[in-house]
C-alpha positions in Angstrom: 45.1 18.9 -46.9 46.9 21.8 -45.6 47.2 23.0 -42.2 46.4 26.6 -41.2 49.2 28.9 -40.5 49.5 29.6 -36.8 49.0 33.5 -36.1 52.2 35.0 -34.5 52.8 38.1 -33.1 53.9 40.1 -36.5 50.6 39.3 -37.8 49.2 40.9 -35.0 52.0 43.8 -35.2 50.7 44.5 -38.9 47.3 44.6 -38.2 47.6 46.8 -35.2 50.1 49.1 -37.3 53.0 48.7 -34.2 56.0 46.9 -34.1 55.7 43.0 -32.9 57.8 44.3 -29.8 55.5 46.4 -29.1 52.5 43.5 -29.0 54.9 41.4 -27.3 55.4 44.0 -24.1 51.9 44.7 -24.2 50.9 41.4 -23.9 52.9 40.6 -21.3 52.5 43.8 -19.3 55.5 45.6 -19.8 54.6 48.3 -22.3 53.2 51.6 -21.3 51.6 52.6 -24.7 48.5 55.4 -25.6 45.2 53.7 -24.5 44.4 53.7 -28.2 47.1 52.0 -29.3 47.0 49.1 -26.7 43.1 48.7 -27.9 44.0 48.3 -31.4 46.4 45.7 -30.3 43.8 43.8 -28.1 41.4 44.5 -31.2 44.0 42.3 -33.3 44.6 39.8 -31.3 40.8 39.2 -31.5 40.0 39.7 -34.9 42.8 37.2 -35.9 42.3 34.8 -33.4 46.3 34.7 -31.8 47.1 32.7 -28.8 50.0 33.1 -27.0 51.9 30.2 -26.3 50.6 29.4 -22.7 53.7 27.3 -21.5 56.6 29.7 -22.9 54.7 32.4 -21.2 53.9 31.2 -17.9 57.4 30.4 -17.3 58.4 33.6 -19.0 56.6 35.7 -16.3 56.2 32.9 -13.6 52.3 32.7 -13.3 49.8 30.1 -14.3 47.7 32.5 -16.6 44.5 31.0 -14.7 41.6 33.1 -13.1 39.9 31.1 -10.2 35.8 31.1 -10.7 33.3 29.7 -8.1 29.6 30.0 -8.5 26.4 29.1 -5.9 25.2 26.0 -7.8 21.8 26.1 -9.7 18.6 23.9 -8.2 19.0 20.5 -10.0 15.5 21.2 -11.8 16.2 24.7 -12.6 18.4 26.0 -15.8 20.3 29.4 -15.0 20.7 30.9 -18.9 22.1 33.8 -16.9 25.2 32.0 -15.3 25.7 30.0 -19.1 26.1 33.6 -20.7 28.2 35.1 -18.0 30.5 32.0 -17.6 30.9 31.7 -21.8 31.6 36.1 -22.3 34.7 35.2 -19.1 36.1 32.1 -20.8 36.0 33.9 -24.5 37.3 36.9 -23.1 40.0 35.4 -20.9 41.2 33.2 -23.7 41.5 36.1 -26.4 44.4 37.5 -23.6 45.8 34.0 -22.9 44.3 33.4 -19.7 41.9 31.0 -18.9 39.3 30.1 -16.3 39.9 27.4 -13.3 36.4 26.7 -11.9 36.4 25.1 -8.5 33.6 23.9 -5.6 31.5 26.7 -4.1 31.1 26.3 -0.3 28.9 27.9 1.7 29.6 30.5 5.0 32.9 31.3 6.3 34.3 28.0 4.6 34.2 29.7 1.4 37.6 31.1 1.4 38.9 27.4 1.8 38.7 27.0 -2.0 40.4 30.7 -2.4 43.1 29.6 0.2 44.0 26.6 -1.5 44.4 28.1 -4.8 46.5 31.0 -3.8 48.8 28.8 -1.7 49.2 26.0 -4.7 49.9 29.0 -6.9 46.8 27.1 -9.3 45.5 30.7 -10.2 46.4 34.6 -11.0 44.0 35.6 -9.3 40.2 35.7 -9.1 36.6 36.8 -10.4 33.8 36.5 -7.5 30.1 36.2 -8.0 27.1 36.1 -5.8 28.5 38.9 -3.8 26.7 39.7 -0.3 27.3 42.0 2.8 30.4 41.3 5.3 31.6 38.8 2.3 34.2 36.7 4.0 36.2 36.7 0.6 36.4 40.0 -0.2 38.4 40.6 3.2 40.7 37.0 3.2 41.9 38.2 -0.8 41.8 42.1 1.0 44.4 40.8 4.0 46.2 38.4 1.3 46.7 41.3 -1.6 46.1 39.0 -3.7 44.2 40.3 -7.1 40.7 39.4 -7.6 37.4 41.6 -9.3 33.7 41.0 -8.0 30.5 40.8 -10.1 28.6 42.8 -7.7 29.1 45.1 -5.0 28.9 44.3 -1.0 29.3 46.8 1.9 29.3 50.4 0.9 32.0 51.4 2.8 34.7 48.7 1.5 36.5 50.0 -1.2 37.6 46.8 -4.2 37.3 46.0 -7.6 34.0 45.3 -8.9 31.7 44.7 -12.3 27.8 45.3 -11.5 24.9 45.8 -12.7 22.4 48.8 -11.9 19.7 46.7 -10.1 18.0 49.5 -8.4 18.0 51.5 -12.0 16.3 48.5 -13.3 13.3 47.9 -11.1 12.8 51.8 -10.8 12.5 51.5 -15.0 9.9 48.3 -14.7 7.8 50.2 -11.7 8.2 53.4 -14.0 7.2 51.6 -17.1 3.7 50.2 -14.7 3.4 53.7 -13.3 2.9 54.8 -17.3 0.3 52.7 -18.2 -1.4 54.1 -15.3 -1.2 51.2 -13.1 -1.1 52.6 -9.1 -1.5 49.3 -7.2 1.8 47.8 -7.8 3.1 44.7 -6.2 6.7 43.5 -6.2 8.3 39.9 -5.8 11.6 40.6 -3.7 14.2 38.3 -2.5 15.0 37.7 1.2 15.9 40.7 3.4 19.9 40.7 3.8 20.6 39.8 -0.1 22.9 43.0 -1.6 21.6 42.4 -4.7 17.8 41.9 -3.9 17.9 45.2 -1.4 19.2 47.0 -4.2 17.1 45.9 -6.6 14.3 46.7 -4.0 15.4 50.2 -3.7 14.5 51.0 -7.2 11.1 49.8 -6.9 10.6 52.1 -3.6 12.0 55.2 -4.8 9.9 54.9 -8.7 6.8 54.7 -6.0 8.0 57.5 -3.5 8.6 59.6 -6.8 5.0 58.7 -8.0 4.0 60.1 -5.1 2.3 56.2 -4.3 2.0 55.0 -0.8 3.9 51.3 -0.9 1.7 48.5 0.3 3.7 46.5 2.9 0.9 43.4 2.0 2.2 43.3 -1.3 5.9 43.4 -0.7 7.2 39.7 -0.7 10.8 39.1 0.1 11.0 34.9 -0.9 13.4 32.8 -2.6 13.4 33.6 -6.0 11.5 30.6 -7.1 8.9 29.7 -9.7 6.6 28.2 -6.8 7.6 31.4 -4.5 6.4 33.7 -7.0 2.9 31.6 -7.8 2.1 31.1 -4.2 2.4 34.9 -3.5 0.5 36.1 -6.6 -2.0 33.7 -5.9 -2.7 35.4 -1.9 -2.6 38.7 -3.9 -5.2 37.5 -6.8 -7.5 35.6 -4.2 -8.6 39.1 -2.8 -11.6 41.2 -4.0 -10.7 42.9 -7.7 -10.9 46.6 -6.2 -8.5 45.8 -3.9 -5.7 43.9 -5.5 -2.5 44.2 -7.5 -3.0 45.1 -11.4 0.5 45.1 -11.9 3.7 42.9 -10.3 7.3 43.6 -10.8 9.8 40.8 -9.6 13.2 40.5 -9.0 14.0 37.9 -11.4 12.2 36.4 -14.2 11.4 33.2 -12.7 9.7 35.1 -9.9 7.7 36.7 -12.3 6.8 33.6 -14.7 5.2 31.9 -11.3 3.2 34.6 -11.0 1.9 34.4 -14.4 0.9 31.0 -13.6 -1.1 32.1 -10.7 -2.8 34.8 -13.0 -3.7 32.4 -16.1 -4.8 29.7 -13.1 -7.7 32.2 -11.9 -8.3 32.6 -15.6 -6.4 36.0 -15.9 -4.1 36.5 -19.4 -1.3 38.6 -18.1 -1.2 41.8 -20.2 -4.8 42.0 -20.3 -6.0 41.5 -16.8 -2.9 41.8 -14.9 0.8 43.3 -15.7 3.6 41.4 -14.9 7.5 42.5 -15.1 10.5 40.6 -14.5 14.4 40.7 -14.4 17.0 39.2 -16.5 15.4 38.8 -19.7 16.6 35.1 -19.7 16.0 33.3 -23.0 12.9 31.8 -21.8 11.0 35.3 -21.5 10.5 35.8 -25.1 9.3 32.3 -25.7 6.5 31.9 -22.9 2.9 32.7 -23.5 2.1 35.8 -23.2 6.0 36.6 -23.7 7.2 38.2 -20.4 8.4 42.4 -20.2 11.8 42.1 -18.5 14.7 43.9 -17.5 17.8 43.3 -19.8 21.1 42.6 -18.0 24.5 43.4 -19.9 25.3 40.1 -19.0 27.8 39.3 -21.0 29.6 42.5 -21.4 29.6 42.4 -17.7 31.4 38.6 -17.6 33.8 40.4 -20.6 34.6 43.5 -18.2 35.4 41.4 -15.3 38.1 39.5 -17.2 39.3 43.1 -18.5 39.6 44.6 -15.2 41.2 41.6 -13.9 44.3 41.1 -16.1 44.7 44.6 -16.3 45.4 44.3 -12.9 47.4 41.2 -13.3 49.4 42.8 -16.0 50.6 46.2 -14.0 48.4 48.1 -16.1 45.7 50.6 -14.8 42.1 49.6 -16.0 40.0 52.4 -17.3 37.7 52.0 -14.2 38.3 49.3 -11.1 34.2 49.8 -10.4 32.3 49.4 -12.9 28.5 50.1 -13.3 26.6 48.6 -16.3 23.1 50.1 -16.7 20.2 47.4 -18.1 17.2 47.6 -20.3 13.7 47.7 -20.6 12.3 45.0 -23.0 8.8 45.7 -23.4 6.3 42.4 -24.5 2.8 41.2 -23.8 2.9 40.4 -20.4 2.7 43.9 -19.3 0.4 45.3 -21.7 -0.4 48.8 -23.0 -2.5 50.2 -20.5 -4.3 49.5 -17.2 -7.4 47.4 -17.4 
């Protein structure tokens, strides 16, 4: 049985059209080359599956080559396919450039910083990717005070400057709302998240902006702020749909797919068919959205790209290179399926 030969620096150099010394310096953050040259080198490492020696490299650069990541745990009765895709893309990108992801437990409130402090003090990670970022996030303040490298998946207070990658949630909800408006809907409700959620506030602003641009007044009674659960979406929609047909919403947009699916269930329990009797649009485009009946229209986040970008920006900072951008805002897209229908009934 023949063993597969290990890919070497020289293999990468040959594919990228540079010297192996240049490849070594770029991988170790010690070279200043043209952006297109650096891009060719990283593409070659991925294409050939080149894996630097972790032990030799970590001793040479005196770093752990580990990236710390902690996230809010998912409820035991719910799946989180978006988190799975985000984690998977970060792991793949990190491994491609010689790093690995180190998960650690999530803690609530100000205690969140304890895990970060322990990993910094023990030297087990070189930097962090933050998620579930909110206003006045204590982790951001702590890491800035310690001058420790990090990139956030999400934004916080506008006045606080830090590296981040985010999806433009306001643009996403605006797309969803404009879709319903274009079909003739004017009685549109929204299933939003609790006040104080930065992501929730951002997405809700897109809904309000779309209504305002169309000259449609907002209806406070059709704006429910609740946890993003199936039960919350089902309960809110059931209340709306219990009213007189001429005074209830004809369309619903939701800040995540789980809320939207709860609304879809409530409609069907009243004998209404989403897409025919009620238009519903979710957010995330989780894999389940295309398999439920009727299939759910949803705003698709470029979540795998977001994971790759988080690692890309952080590794550039760790390697002493200048990222193409330290604040990256990605644009979502609307995926139209049967749940939003083609016209107002």
